[in-house]
N, CA, C, O and CB atoms as a CASP TS submission, in Angstrom:
PFRMAT TS
TARGET T0000
AUTHOR 0000-0000-0000
METHOD Language model
MODEL 1
PARENT N/A
ATOM      1  N   MET     1      -0.528  -3.794  -1.927  1.00  0.00           N
ATOM      2  CA  MET     1       0.352  -3.791  -0.767  1.00  0.00           C
ATOM      3  C   MET     1      -0.053  -4.970   0.113  1.00  0.00           C
ATOM      4  O   MET     1      -1.188  -5.050   0.583  1.00  0.00           O
ATOM      5  CB  MET     1       0.271  -2.426   0.020  1.00  0.00           C
ATOM      6  N   LYS     2       0.877  -5.868   0.325  1.00  0.00           N
ATOM      7  CA  LYS     2       0.603  -7.060   1.119  1.00  0.00           C
ATOM      8  C   LYS     2       0.601  -6.727   2.607  1.00  0.00           C
ATOM      9  O   LYS     2       1.491  -6.039   3.108  1.00  0.00           O
ATOM     10  CB  LYS     2       1.637  -8.155   0.822  1.00  0.00           C
ATOM     11  N   GLN     3      -0.416  -7.229   3.298  1.00  0.00           N
ATOM     12  CA  GLN     3      -0.561  -6.943   4.723  1.00  0.00           C
ATOM     13  C   GLN     3       0.633  -7.455   5.517  1.00  0.00           C
ATOM     14  O   GLN     3       1.120  -6.757   6.407  1.00  0.00           O
ATOM     15  CB  GLN     3      -1.846  -7.561   5.258  1.00  0.00           C
ATOM     16  N   ASP     4       1.114  -8.653   5.218  1.00  0.00           N
ATOM     17  CA  ASP     4       2.241  -9.206   5.974  1.00  0.00           C
ATOM     18  C   ASP     4       3.491  -8.347   5.826  1.00  0.00           C
ATOM     19  O   ASP     4       4.227  -8.141   6.791  1.00  0.00           O
ATOM     20  CB  ASP     4       2.537 -10.634   5.517  1.00  0.00           C
ATOM     21  N   ASP     5       3.730  -7.846   4.609  1.00  0.00           N
ATOM     22  CA  ASP     5       4.893  -6.982   4.381  1.00  0.00           C
ATOM     23  C   ASP     5       4.746  -5.661   5.126  1.00  0.00           C
ATOM     24  O   ASP     5       5.702  -5.161   5.719  1.00  0.00           O
ATOM     25  CB  ASP     5       5.082  -6.721   2.879  1.00  0.00           C
ATOM     26  N   LEU     6       3.534  -5.098   5.089  1.00  0.00           N
ATOM     27  CA  LEU     6       3.270  -3.849   5.810  1.00  0.00           C
ATOM     28  C   LEU     6       3.478  -4.044   7.304  1.00  0.00           C
ATOM     29  O   LEU     6       4.110  -3.210   7.953  1.00  0.00           O
ATOM     30  CB  LEU     6       1.838  -3.350   5.534  1.00  0.00           C
ATOM     31  N   LEU     7       2.963  -5.119   7.852  1.00  0.00           N
ATOM     32  CA  LEU     7       3.120  -5.378   9.285  1.00  0.00           C
ATOM     33  C   LEU     7       4.590  -5.571   9.653  1.00  0.00           C
ATOM     34  O   LEU     7       5.029  -5.096  10.700  1.00  0.00           O
ATOM     35  CB  LEU     7       2.308  -6.615   9.697  1.00  0.00           C
ATOM     36  N   SER     8       5.345  -6.254   8.818  1.00  0.00           N
ATOM     37  CA  SER     8       6.781  -6.432   9.083  1.00  0.00           C
ATOM     38  C   SER     8       7.486  -5.085   9.109  1.00  0.00           C
ATOM     39  O   SER     8       8.314  -4.829   9.983  1.00  0.00           O
ATOM     40  CB  SER     8       7.425  -7.349   8.018  1.00  0.00           C
ATOM     41  N   PHE     9       7.156  -4.216   8.144  1.00  0.00           N
ATOM     42  CA  PHE     9       7.735  -2.879   8.094  1.00  0.00           C
ATOM     43  C   PHE     9       7.375  -2.090   9.356  1.00  0.00           C
ATOM     44  O   PHE     9       8.241  -1.464   9.968  1.00  0.00           O
ATOM     45  CB  PHE     9       7.253  -2.130   6.836  1.00  0.00           C
ATOM     46  N   LEU    10       6.107  -2.119   9.741  1.00  0.00           N
ATOM     47  CA  LEU    10       5.663  -1.365  10.919  1.00  0.00           C
ATOM     48  C   LEU    10       6.290  -1.909  12.198  1.00  0.00           C
ATOM     49  O   LEU    10       6.595  -1.139  13.109  1.00  0.00           O
ATOM     50  CB  LEU    10       4.137  -1.404  11.030  1.00  0.00           C
ATOM     51  N   ARG    11       6.483  -3.204  12.278  1.00  0.00           N
ATOM     52  CA  ARG    11       7.135  -3.793  13.456  1.00  0.00           C
ATOM     53  C   ARG    11       8.585  -3.341  13.549  1.00  0.00           C
ATOM     54  O   ARG    11       9.066  -3.011  14.633  1.00  0.00           O
ATOM     55  CB  ARG    11       7.064  -5.331  13.405  1.00  0.00           C
ATOM     56  N   ARG    12       9.282  -3.325  12.418  1.00  0.00           N
ATOM     57  CA  ARG    12      10.675  -2.846  12.411  1.00  0.00           C
ATOM     58  C   ARG    12      10.735  -1.364  12.764  1.00  0.00           C
ATOM     59  O   ARG    12      11.582  -0.940  13.550  1.00  0.00           O
ATOM     60  CB  ARG    12      11.330  -3.088  11.031  1.00  0.00           C
ATOM     61  N   THR    13       9.832  -0.583  12.180  1.00  0.00           N
ATOM     62  CA  THR    13       9.841   0.861  12.393  1.00  0.00           C
ATOM     63  C   THR    13       9.528   1.219  13.843  1.00  0.00           C
ATOM     64  O   THR    13      10.138   2.124  14.412  1.00  0.00           O
ATOM     65  CB  THR    13       8.839   1.532  11.465  1.00  0.00           C
ATOM     66  N   SER    14       8.581   0.509  14.430  1.00  0.00           N
ATOM     67  CA  SER    14       8.170   0.817  15.802  1.00  0.00           C
ATOM     68  C   SER    14       9.037   0.131  16.854  1.00  0.00           C
ATOM     69  O   SER    14       9.088   0.568  18.004  1.00  0.00           O
ATOM     70  CB  SER    14       6.730   0.418  16.004  1.00  0.00           C
ATOM     71  N   GLY    15       9.716  -0.943  16.458  1.00  0.00           N
ATOM     72  CA  GLY    15      10.477  -1.724  17.425  1.00  0.00           C
ATOM     73  C   GLY    15       9.607  -2.611  18.282  1.00  0.00           C
ATOM     74  O   GLY    15      10.054  -3.119  19.310  1.00  0.00           O
ATOM     75  N   ASP    16       8.360  -2.803  17.867  1.00  0.00           N
ATOM     76  CA  ASP    16       7.398  -3.609  18.628  1.00  0.00           C
ATOM     77  C   ASP    16       6.936  -4.771  17.760  1.00  0.00           C
ATOM     78  O   ASP    16       6.222  -4.575  16.776  1.00  0.00           O
ATOM     79  CB  ASP    16       6.178  -2.747  19.096  1.00  0.00           C
ATOM     80  N   GLU    17       7.343  -5.973  18.126  1.00  0.00           N
ATOM     81  CA  GLU    17       7.010  -7.166  17.341  1.00  0.00           C
ATOM     82  C   GLU    17       5.559  -7.614  17.502  1.00  0.00           C
ATOM     83  O   GLU    17       5.131  -8.560  16.840  1.00  0.00           O
ATOM     84  CB  GLU    17       7.923  -8.296  17.729  1.00  0.00           C
ATOM     85  N   THR    18       4.799  -6.948  18.372  1.00  0.00           N
ATOM     86  CA  THR    18       3.403  -7.353  18.574  1.00  0.00           C
ATOM     87  C   THR    18       2.422  -6.535  17.734  1.00  0.00           C
ATOM     88  O   THR    18       1.212  -6.733  17.842  1.00  0.00           O
ATOM     89  CB  THR    18       3.038  -7.226  20.040  1.00  0.00           C
ATOM     90  N   VAL    19       2.924  -5.615  16.896  1.00  0.00           N
ATOM     91  CA  VAL    19       2.029  -4.787  16.077  1.00  0.00           C
ATOM     92  C   VAL    19       1.192  -5.685  15.179  1.00  0.00           C
ATOM     93  O   VAL    19       1.711  -6.531  14.451  1.00  0.00           O
ATOM     94  CB  VAL    19       2.837  -3.763  15.225  1.00  0.00           C
ATOM     95  N   GLY    20      -0.128  -5.477  15.251  1.00  0.00           N
ATOM     96  CA  GLY    20      -1.067  -6.216  14.428  1.00  0.00           C
ATOM     97  C   GLY    20      -1.862  -5.260  13.557  1.00  0.00           C
ATOM     98  O   GLY    20      -1.619  -4.053  13.595  1.00  0.00           O
ATOM     99  N   PRO    21      -2.802  -5.765  12.777  1.00  0.00           N
ATOM    100  CA  PRO    21      -3.565  -4.924  11.862  1.00  0.00           C
ATOM    101  C   PRO    21      -4.316  -3.778  12.528  1.00  0.00           C
ATOM    102  O   PRO    21      -4.503  -2.726  11.916  1.00  0.00           O
ATOM    103  CB  PRO    21      -4.529  -5.763  11.125  1.00  0.00           C
ATOM    104  N   ASP    22      -4.746  -3.965  13.761  1.00  0.00           N
ATOM    105  CA  ASP    22      -5.550  -2.945  14.440  1.00  0.00           C
ATOM    106  C   ASP    22      -4.822  -2.259  15.598  1.00  0.00           C
ATOM    107  O   ASP    22      -5.459  -1.598  16.418  1.00  0.00           O
ATOM    108  CB  ASP    22      -6.818  -3.566  14.954  1.00  0.00           C
ATOM    109  N   THR    23      -3.522  -2.405  15.673  1.00  0.00           N
ATOM    110  CA  THR    23      -2.736  -1.755  16.716  1.00  0.00           C
ATOM    111  C   THR    23      -2.638  -0.258  16.431  1.00  0.00           C
ATOM    112  O   THR    23      -2.149   0.124  15.368  1.00  0.00           O
ATOM    113  CB  THR    23      -1.324  -2.386  16.815  1.00  0.00           C
ATOM    114  N   PRO    24      -3.086   0.599  17.345  1.00  0.00           N
ATOM    115  CA  PRO    24      -2.931   2.041  17.148  1.00  0.00           C
ATOM    116  C   PRO    24      -1.446   2.399  17.160  1.00  0.00           C
ATOM    117  O   PRO    24      -0.715   2.019  18.076  1.00  0.00           O
ATOM    118  CB  PRO    24      -3.697   2.839  18.245  1.00  0.00           C
ATOM    119  N   LEU    25      -1.014   3.120  16.154  1.00  0.00           N
ATOM    120  CA  LEU    25       0.403   3.419  16.004  1.00  0.00           C
ATOM    121  C   LEU    25       0.750   4.852  16.379  1.00  0.00           C
ATOM    122  O   LEU    25       1.593   5.079  17.248  1.00  0.00           O
ATOM    123  CB  LEU    25       0.831   3.153  14.592  1.00  0.00           C
ATOM    124  N   PHE    26       0.115   5.809  15.741  1.00  0.00           N
ATOM    125  CA  PHE    26       0.442   7.215  15.959  1.00  0.00           C
ATOM    126  C   PHE    26      -0.253   7.782  17.187  1.00  0.00           C
ATOM    127  O   PHE    26       0.344   8.557  17.933  1.00  0.00           O
ATOM    128  CB  PHE    26       0.070   8.030  14.742  1.00  0.00           C
ATOM    129  N   SER    27      -1.515   7.401  17.405  1.00  0.00           N
ATOM    130  CA  SER    27      -2.270   7.962  18.535  1.00  0.00           C
ATOM    131  C   SER    27      -1.707   7.509  19.880  1.00  0.00           C
ATOM    132  O   SER    27      -1.954   8.150  20.902  1.00  0.00           O
ATOM    133  CB  SER    27      -3.741   7.564  18.434  1.00  0.00           C
ATOM    134  N   THR    28      -0.954   6.413  19.888  1.00  0.00           N
ATOM    135  CA  THR    28      -0.365   5.923  21.132  1.00  0.00           C
ATOM    136  C   THR    28       1.116   6.293  21.257  1.00  0.00           C
ATOM    137  O   THR    28       1.735   6.044  22.291  1.00  0.00           O
ATOM    138  CB  THR    28      -0.526   4.413  21.220  1.00  0.00           C
ATOM    139  N   GLY    29       1.681   6.888  20.206  1.00  0.00           N
ATOM    140  CA  GLY    29       3.096   7.238  20.221  1.00  0.00           C
ATOM    141  C   GLY    29       4.016   6.091  19.860  1.00  0.00           C
ATOM    142  O   GLY    29       5.236   6.227  19.948  1.00  0.00           O
ATOM    143  N   LEU    30       3.452   4.959  19.452  1.00  0.00           N
ATOM    144  CA  LEU    30       4.270   3.820  19.057  1.00  0.00           C
ATOM    145  C   LEU    30       5.144   4.179  17.858  1.00  0.00           C
ATOM    146  O   LEU    30       6.290   3.740  17.763  1.00  0.00           O
ATOM    147  CB  LEU    30       3.385   2.608  18.728  1.00  0.00           C
ATOM    148  N   ILE    31       4.597   4.976  16.948  1.00  0.00           N
ATOM    149  CA  ILE    31       5.354   5.541  15.829  1.00  0.00           C
ATOM    150  C   ILE    31       5.220   7.054  15.930  1.00  0.00           C
ATOM    151  O   ILE    31       4.116   7.577  16.078  1.00  0.00           O
ATOM    152  CB  ILE    31       4.837   5.001  14.427  1.00  0.00           C
ATOM    153  N   ASP    32       6.345   7.754  15.849  1.00  0.00           N
ATOM    154  CA  ASP    32       6.321   9.211  16.011  1.00  0.00           C
ATOM    155  C   ASP    32       6.247   9.938  14.671  1.00  0.00           C
ATOM    156  O   ASP    32       6.254   9.316  13.609  1.00  0.00           O
ATOM    157  CB  ASP    32       7.555   9.672  16.774  1.00  0.00           C
ATOM    158  N   SER    33       6.176  11.247  14.741  1.00  0.00           N
ATOM    159  CA  SER    33       5.992  12.052  13.528  1.00  0.00           C
ATOM    160  C   SER    33       7.198  11.972  12.595  1.00  0.00           C
ATOM    161  O   SER    33       7.050  12.140  11.385  1.00  0.00           O
ATOM    162  CB  SER    33       5.731  13.505  13.900  1.00  0.00           C
ATOM    163  N   VAL    34       8.374  11.720  13.130  1.00  0.00           N
ATOM    164  CA  VAL    34       9.559  11.573  12.281  1.00  0.00           C
ATOM    165  C   VAL    34       9.439  10.283  11.463  1.00  0.00           C
ATOM    166  O   VAL    34       9.715  10.284  10.264  1.00  0.00           O
ATOM    167  CB  VAL    34      10.865  11.563  13.142  1.00  0.00           C
ATOM    168  N   ALA    35       9.034   9.201  12.097  1.00  0.00           N
ATOM    169  CA  ALA    35       8.869   7.920  11.406  1.00  0.00           C
ATOM    170  C   ALA    35       7.691   7.954  10.442  1.00  0.00           C
ATOM    171  O   ALA    35       7.616   7.133   9.527  1.00  0.00           O
ATOM    172  CB  ALA    35       8.678   6.794  12.417  1.00  0.00           C
ATOM    173  N   MET    36       6.767   8.899  10.638  1.00  0.00           N
ATOM    174  CA  MET    36       5.618   9.004   9.748  1.00  0.00           C
ATOM    175  C   MET    36       6.059   9.192   8.298  1.00  0.00           C
ATOM    176  O   MET    36       5.420   8.671   7.385  1.00  0.00           O
ATOM    177  CB  MET    36       4.718  10.162  10.180  1.00  0.00           C
ATOM    178  N   MET    37       7.136   9.924   8.084  1.00  0.00           N
ATOM    179  CA  MET    37       7.628  10.139   6.723  1.00  0.00           C
ATOM    180  C   MET    37       8.043   8.812   6.086  1.00  0.00           C
ATOM    181  O   MET    37       7.814   8.593   4.896  1.00  0.00           O
ATOM    182  CB  MET    37       8.815  11.124   6.727  1.00  0.00           C
ATOM    183  N   ASP    38       8.648   7.937   6.872  1.00  0.00           N
ATOM    184  CA  ASP    38       9.014   6.612   6.365  1.00  0.00           C
ATOM    185  C   ASP    38       7.772   5.794   6.033  1.00  0.00           C
ATOM    186  O   ASP    38       7.737   5.087   5.026  1.00  0.00           O
ATOM    187  CB  ASP    38       9.878   5.864   7.390  1.00  0.00           C
ATOM    188  N   VAL    39       6.760   5.892   6.881  1.00  0.00           N
ATOM    189  CA  VAL    39       5.508   5.167   6.652  1.00  0.00           C
ATOM    190  C   VAL    39       4.842   5.663   5.371  1.00  0.00           C
ATOM    191  O   VAL    39       4.391   4.861   4.553  1.00  0.00           O
ATOM    192  CB  VAL    39       4.550   5.332   7.856  1.00  0.00           C
ATOM    193  N   ILE    40       4.781   6.970   5.198  1.00  0.00           N
ATOM    194  CA  ILE    40       4.174   7.535   3.985  1.00  0.00           C
ATOM    195  C   ILE    40       4.945   7.076   2.747  1.00  0.00           C
ATOM    196  O   ILE    40       4.340   6.698   1.744  1.00  0.00           O
ATOM    197  CB  ILE    40       4.144   9.088   4.057  1.00  0.00           C
ATOM    198  N   GLY    41       6.264   7.106   2.816  1.00  0.00           N
ATOM    199  CA  GLY    41       7.080   6.634   1.700  1.00  0.00           C
ATOM    200  C   GLY    41       6.828   5.176   1.386  1.00  0.00           C
ATOM    201  O   GLY    41       6.765   4.785   0.220  1.00  0.00           O
ATOM    202  N   TYR    42       6.683   4.369   2.431  1.00  0.00           N
ATOM    203  CA  TYR    42       6.409   2.945   2.237  1.00  0.00           C
ATOM    204  C   TYR    42       5.067   2.757   1.543  1.00  0.00           C
ATOM    205  O   TYR    42       4.961   1.990   0.586  1.00  0.00           O
ATOM    206  CB  TYR    42       6.425   2.197   3.585  1.00  0.00           C
ATOM    207  N   ILE    43       4.056   3.448   2.019  1.00  0.00           N
ATOM    208  CA  ILE    43       2.714   3.327   1.427  1.00  0.00           C
ATOM    209  C   ILE    43       2.730   3.755  -0.036  1.00  0.00           C
ATOM    210  O   ILE    43       2.134   3.091  -0.883  1.00  0.00           O
ATOM    211  CB  ILE    43       1.693   4.175   2.214  1.00  0.00           C
ATOM    212  N   GLU    44       3.402   4.848  -0.334  1.00  0.00           N
ATOM    213  CA  GLU    44       3.448   5.325  -1.722  1.00  0.00           C
ATOM    214  C   GLU    44       4.189   4.335  -2.617  1.00  0.00           C
ATOM    215  O   GLU    44       3.741   4.039  -3.724  1.00  0.00           O
ATOM    216  CB  GLU    44       4.121   6.707  -1.794  1.00  0.00           C
ATOM    217  N   THR    45       5.307   3.832  -2.145  1.00  0.00           N
ATOM    218  CA  THR    45       6.109   2.913  -2.949  1.00  0.00           C
ATOM    219  C   THR    45       5.443   1.555  -3.117  1.00  0.00           C
ATOM    220  O   THR    45       5.335   1.045  -4.232  1.00  0.00           O
ATOM    221  CB  THR    45       7.471   2.734  -2.324  1.00  0.00           C
ATOM    222  N   HIS    46       5.001   0.974  -2.019  1.00  0.00           N
ATOM    223  CA  HIS    46       4.470  -0.387  -2.057  1.00  0.00           C
ATOM    224  C   HIS    46       2.968  -0.434  -2.338  1.00  0.00           C
ATOM    225  O   HIS    46       2.443  -1.453  -2.787  1.00  0.00           O
ATOM    226  CB  HIS    46       4.760  -1.081  -0.750  1.00  0.00           C
ATOM    227  N   GLY    47       2.285   0.675  -2.069  1.00  0.00           N
ATOM    228  CA  GLY    47       0.850   0.722  -2.343  1.00  0.00           C
ATOM    229  C   GLY    47       0.532   1.284  -3.714  1.00  0.00           C
ATOM    230  O   GLY    47      -0.593   1.165  -4.200  1.00  0.00           O
ATOM    231  N   GLY    48       1.537   1.903  -4.340  1.00  0.00           N
ATOM    232  CA  GLY    48       1.350   2.424  -5.686  1.00  0.00           C
ATOM    233  C   GLY    48       0.438   3.635  -5.762  1.00  0.00           C
ATOM    234  O   GLY    48      -0.240   3.845  -6.768  1.00  0.00           O
ATOM    235  N   ILE    49       0.420   4.437  -4.696  1.00  0.00           N
ATOM    236  CA  ILE    49      -0.419   5.644  -4.692  1.00  0.00           C
ATOM    237  C   ILE    49       0.441   6.847  -4.327  1.00  0.00           C
ATOM    238  O   ILE    49       1.524   6.700  -3.760  1.00  0.00           O
ATOM    239  CB  ILE    49      -1.616   5.499  -3.693  1.00  0.00           C
ATOM    240  N   GLN    50      -0.043   8.014  -4.652  1.00  0.00           N
ATOM    241  CA  GLN    50       0.556   9.270  -4.206  1.00  0.00           C
ATOM    242  C   GLN    50      -0.335   9.822  -3.103  1.00  0.00           C
ATOM    243  O   GLN    50      -1.546   9.949  -3.283  1.00  0.00           O
ATOM    244  CB  GLN    50       0.714  10.301  -5.395  1.00  0.00           C
ATOM    245  N   MET    51       0.256  10.146  -1.975  1.00  0.00           N
ATOM    246  CA  MET    51      -0.511  10.680  -0.860  1.00  0.00           C
ATOM    247  C   MET    51      -0.389  12.192  -0.833  1.00  0.00           C
ATOM    248  O   MET    51       0.701  12.744  -0.981  1.00  0.00           O
ATOM    249  CB  MET    51      -0.037  10.074   0.471  1.00  0.00           C
ATOM    250  N   GLY    52      -1.518  12.854  -0.641  1.00  0.00           N
ATOM    251  CA  GLY    52      -1.536  14.296  -0.463  1.00  0.00           C
ATOM    252  C   GLY    52      -1.656  14.624   1.010  1.00  0.00           C
ATOM    253  O   GLY    52      -1.856  13.734   1.837  1.00  0.00           O
ATOM    254  N   THR    53      -1.534  15.895   1.338  1.00  0.00           N
ATOM    255  CA  THR    53      -1.630  16.297   2.743  1.00  0.00           C
ATOM    256  C   THR    53      -2.981  15.928   3.338  1.00  0.00           C
ATOM    257  O   THR    53      -3.080  15.662   4.535  1.00  0.00           O
ATOM    258  CB  THR    53      -1.394  17.798   2.884  1.00  0.00           C
ATOM    259  N   GLU    54      -4.018  15.911   2.514  1.00  0.00           N
ATOM    260  CA  GLU    54      -5.353  15.554   3.003  1.00  0.00           C
ATOM    261  C   GLU    54      -5.444  14.084   3.412  1.00  0.00           C
ATOM    262  O   GLU    54      -6.360  13.700   4.140  1.00  0.00           O
ATOM    263  CB  GLU    54      -6.396  15.853   1.935  1.00  0.00           C
ATOM    264  N   ASP    55      -4.501  13.260   2.950  1.00  0.00           N
ATOM    265  CA  ASP    55      -4.495  11.832   3.283  1.00  0.00           C
ATOM    266  C   ASP    55      -3.796  11.544   4.608  1.00  0.00           C
ATOM    267  O   ASP    55      -3.974  10.467   5.179  1.00  0.00           O
ATOM    268  CB  ASP    55      -3.823  11.045   2.175  1.00  0.00           C
ATOM    269  N   VAL    56      -3.010  12.483   5.098  1.00  0.00           N
ATOM    270  CA  VAL    56      -2.208  12.258   6.304  1.00  0.00           C
ATOM    271  C   VAL    56      -3.056  12.597   7.529  1.00  0.00           C
ATOM    272  O   VAL    56      -2.975  13.691   8.088  1.00  0.00           O
ATOM    273  CB  VAL    56      -0.895  13.115   6.279  1.00  0.00           C
ATOM    274  N   THR    57      -3.872  11.615   7.924  1.00  0.00           N
ATOM    275  CA  THR    57      -4.764  11.759   9.078  1.00  0.00           C
ATOM    276  C   THR    57      -4.714  10.483   9.908  1.00  0.00           C
ATOM    277  O   THR    57      -4.308   9.429   9.418  1.00  0.00           O
ATOM    278  CB  THR    57      -6.227  12.066   8.624  1.00  0.00           C
ATOM    279  N   LEU    58      -5.124  10.585  11.153  1.00  0.00           N
ATOM    280  CA  LEU    58      -5.227   9.381  11.989  1.00  0.00           C
ATOM    281  C   LEU    58      -6.232   8.403  11.402  1.00  0.00           C
ATOM    282  O   LEU    58      -6.053   7.189  11.502  1.00  0.00           O
ATOM    283  CB  LEU    58      -5.629   9.751  13.428  1.00  0.00           C
ATOM    284  N   GLU    59      -7.281   8.923  10.795  1.00  0.00           N
ATOM    285  CA  GLU    59      -8.282   8.043  10.200  1.00  0.00           C
ATOM    286  C   GLU    59      -7.670   7.154   9.126  1.00  0.00           C
ATOM    287  O   GLU    59      -8.119   6.025   8.929  1.00  0.00           O
ATOM    288  CB  GLU    59      -9.423   8.863   9.610  1.00  0.00           C
ATOM    289  N   ASN    60      -6.660   7.645   8.434  1.00  0.00           N
ATOM    290  CA  ASN    60      -6.027   6.877   7.365  1.00  0.00           C
ATOM    291  C   ASN    60      -4.783   6.111   7.793  1.00  0.00           C
ATOM    292  O   ASN    60      -4.457   5.090   7.188  1.00  0.00           O
ATOM    293  CB  ASN    60      -5.672   7.788   6.251  1.00  0.00           C
ATOM    294  N   LEU    61      -4.082   6.577   8.819  1.00  0.00           N
ATOM    295  CA  LEU    61      -2.751   6.048   9.101  1.00  0.00           C
ATOM    296  C   LEU    61      -2.543   5.476  10.495  1.00  0.00           C
ATOM    297  O   LEU    61      -1.441   5.014  10.791  1.00  0.00           O
ATOM    298  CB  LEU    61      -1.772   7.104   8.887  1.00  0.00           C
ATOM    299  N   ASP    62      -3.541   5.484  11.358  1.00  0.00           N
ATOM    300  CA  ASP    62      -3.285   5.073  12.740  1.00  0.00           C
ATOM    301  C   ASP    62      -3.104   3.567  12.906  1.00  0.00           C
ATOM    302  O   ASP    62      -2.508   3.128  13.889  1.00  0.00           O
ATOM    303  CB  ASP    62      -4.409   5.531  13.617  1.00  0.00           C
ATOM    304  N   THR    63      -3.602   2.772  11.969  1.00  0.00           N
ATOM    305  CA  THR    63      -3.413   1.323  12.045  1.00  0.00           C
ATOM    306  C   THR    63      -3.068   0.790  10.662  1.00  0.00           C
ATOM    307  O   THR    63      -3.318   1.445   9.650  1.00  0.00           O
ATOM    308  CB  THR    63      -4.684   0.620  12.604  1.00  0.00           C
ATOM    309  N   ALA    64      -2.497  -0.391  10.633  1.00  0.00           N
ATOM    310  CA  ALA    64      -2.181  -1.038   9.355  1.00  0.00           C
ATOM    311  C   ALA    64      -3.460  -1.282   8.560  1.00  0.00           C
ATOM    312  O   ALA    64      -3.467  -1.134   7.338  1.00  0.00           O
ATOM    313  CB  ALA    64      -1.428  -2.373   9.586  1.00  0.00           C
ATOM    314  N   ALA    65      -4.535  -1.653   9.241  1.00  0.00           N
ATOM    315  CA  ALA    65      -5.805  -1.899   8.550  1.00  0.00           C
ATOM    316  C   ALA    65      -6.307  -0.629   7.862  1.00  0.00           C
ATOM    317  O   ALA    65      -6.814  -0.690   6.742  1.00  0.00           O
ATOM    318  CB  ALA    65      -6.864  -2.418   9.540  1.00  0.00           C
ATOM    319  N   ARG    66      -6.172   0.505   8.517  1.00  0.00           N
ATOM    320  CA  ARG    66      -6.595   1.767   7.916  1.00  0.00           C
ATOM    321  C   ARG    66      -5.717   2.131   6.721  1.00  0.00           C
ATOM    322  O   ARG    66      -6.207   2.671   5.729  1.00  0.00           O
ATOM    323  CB  ARG    66      -6.557   2.889   8.956  1.00  0.00           C
ATOM    324  N   MET    67      -4.425   1.836   6.816  1.00  0.00           N
ATOM    325  CA  MET    67      -3.528   2.080   5.692  1.00  0.00           C
ATOM    326  C   MET    67      -3.946   1.238   4.489  1.00  0.00           C
ATOM    327  O   MET    67      -3.973   1.726   3.359  1.00  0.00           O
ATOM    328  CB  MET    67      -2.069   1.772   6.085  1.00  0.00           C
ATOM    329  N   GLN    68      -4.267  -0.013   4.737  1.00  0.00           N
ATOM    330  CA  GLN    68      -4.724  -0.913   3.669  1.00  0.00           C
ATOM    331  C   GLN    68      -6.007  -0.385   3.030  1.00  0.00           C
ATOM    332  O   GLN    68      -6.163  -0.435   1.810  1.00  0.00           O
ATOM    333  CB  GLN    68      -4.953  -2.337   4.221  1.00  0.00           C
ATOM    334  N   THR    69      -6.921   0.118   3.854  1.00  0.00           N
ATOM    335  CA  THR    69      -8.179   0.668   3.359  1.00  0.00           C
ATOM    336  C   THR    69      -7.919   1.874   2.471  1.00  0.00           C
ATOM    337  O   THR    69      -8.537   2.014   1.416  1.00  0.00           O
ATOM    338  CB  THR    69      -9.097   1.053   4.525  1.00  0.00           C
ATOM    339  N   LEU    70      -7.016   2.739   2.886  1.00  0.00           N
ATOM    340  CA  LEU    70      -6.670   3.920   2.091  1.00  0.00           C
ATOM    341  C   LEU    70      -6.134   3.508   0.730  1.00  0.00           C
ATOM    342  O   LEU    70      -6.567   4.033  -0.296  1.00  0.00           O
ATOM    343  CB  LEU    70      -5.634   4.787   2.828  1.00  0.00           C
ATOM    344  N   VAL    71      -5.202   2.579   0.716  1.00  0.00           N
ATOM    345  CA  VAL    71      -4.604   2.135  -0.545  1.00  0.00           C
ATOM    346  C   VAL    71      -5.668   1.518  -1.447  1.00  0.00           C
ATOM    347  O   VAL    71      -5.709   1.809  -2.642  1.00  0.00           O
ATOM    348  CB  VAL    71      -3.470   1.120  -0.284  1.00  0.00           C
ATOM    349  N   ALA    72      -6.513   0.684  -0.897  1.00  0.00           N
ATOM    350  CA  ALA    72      -7.561   0.034  -1.691  1.00  0.00           C
ATOM    351  C   ALA    72      -8.530   1.058  -2.268  1.00  0.00           C
ATOM    352  O   ALA    72      -8.977   0.909  -3.405  1.00  0.00           O
ATOM    353  CB  ALA    72      -8.324  -0.985  -0.837  1.00  0.00           C
ATOM    354  N   ALA    73      -8.857   2.087  -1.509  1.00  0.00           N
ATOM    355  CA  ALA    73      -9.788   3.106  -1.972  1.00  0.00           C
ATOM    356  C   ALA    73      -9.184   3.979  -3.062  1.00  0.00           C
ATOM    357  O   ALA    73      -9.903   4.469  -3.933  1.00  0.00           O
ATOM    358  CB  ALA    73     -10.231   3.968  -0.813  1.00  0.00           C
ATOM    359  N   ARG    74      -7.881   4.176  -3.023  1.00  0.00           N
ATOM    360  CA  ARG    74      -7.211   5.056  -3.979  1.00  0.00           C
ATOM    361  C   ARG    74      -6.826   4.354  -5.267  1.00  0.00           C
ATOM    362  O   ARG    74      -6.497   5.022  -6.247  1.00  0.00           O
ATOM    363  CB  ARG    74      -5.988   5.647  -3.354  1.00  0.00           C
ATOM    364  N   ARG    75      -6.854   3.054  -5.297  1.00  0.00           N
ATOM    365  CA  ARG    75      -6.467   2.314  -6.512  1.00  0.00           C
ATOM    366  C   ARG    75      -7.578   2.293  -7.508  1.00  0.00           C
ATOM    367  O   ARG    75      -7.430   1.716  -8.585  1.00  0.00           O
ATOM    368  CB  ARG    75      -6.062   0.893  -6.179  1.00  0.00           C
TER
END
C-alpha cells in the first residue's frame, strides 16, 4: 500500500487536505465511525490483508503511519 495513495484517500475521506502520516484521524473526529468502514475497505483492498475485529483499534488506525505499520506487520 503506497503511502501517497493512502494519504490522498484519507484527505478525500476527511475533507482535510493537510492530513499527513501522523495526523490523528479518529481520536480527533476528523474521520468518523461511518467513514471507518471505507477506511477498512481501503486497507483490505489496497493493503492486501483481511482485517479482523481485533485489528480495529486506535493503535492500528488513528494515523496513516499506523495503518502502514499494520499492513506491513500482517504481510
